[in-house]
C-alpha angles and dihedrals in degrees: 000000000000113000094179095246094117135048133287088246090060091053092049092047093051092045092051091049091062097035088064090072105014128063114248092242088063096055120091124187117201116193144152123277092247091058099040096094091052092047091054091050094048094045104035095161095051108113110256092234090055094064106085115193123207113206091216137357115269099162127256105309096063089040091055093044090054093046098043097044086051090052093046089054087058102035124008089199096052118144115205134210105197118194140164116241097230103072129117113217125191120195098028093188090061089044091055092047092049091050090049094050094048091044091054091053093048092050088063100036133051096231136130104235125199122189105235118204115221101239120234097184135022093257113180093199095075135069116245130218121203119206129209096235092086134218118011093014085141087075093057127096129217131029120338128193117247120238106174144355122218121186115217102329128206118273090256093053093044090056090052092047094054094044094055096054089220095105135075132187113257104243095193089233114123134185123195145130110273088231093053098050091045091052091050092047090050087054100044107024105030088150085073103036095046087066089060094053107138093034091136091077104013108042092104093048109105093207090054092053093046091052092048093050093044089064099030121115122224106260130161122217092231095053098033101042118359096056091054109034123097089211096073115128134166132217113204113238125196103179119111111273138175143147106264091222090061096051 
């Protein structure tokens, strides 16, 4: 998900990170119309049909609807790793292994998986995810069931969160079946998905996308879906992670 707020180098870096363990045909880039020309220049070998262009920004729920309905039209069994383009990752081998392990679980289970970063400090600039496994869950391996989401807590709350070991930073990286996230969006944000009705035959039609976005509200996945669904799970991640803009 490349909204054009960063630099071409960031897009190339994120693309290369995934291209190390995924074939190019399996990578989709979704970006805004104003950044599409730059994206094509930065990623000249990306298949043309794998560059999805949003007419305007409407946050992450419409973005995911566009991307996942496109994937479903190509492969009803598609499993998706959704990531922002502006993340710094240290230890890319561990990153790839974590993605692979979480992907394998999602293939067999209809869950919405978030990679949760084990927090090292009570940073108030990140969202936090609490899991149901209780104290010291940060020491556990494998998938954990989500209990609550908290967006950018106070310093006092952040200190409590980190001490309990029940909370993880929200990485913004998600893994799910395209069919599962679309079903949950249809349940929780129908004001978005109704605008994509007819996607089965029209998702690649530019006029169809422009009409959908013209009427689409701004809705984030976290607020619109993840805070309400009973399918939210978390996979602990221990690779180095940060927002590039905060480095």
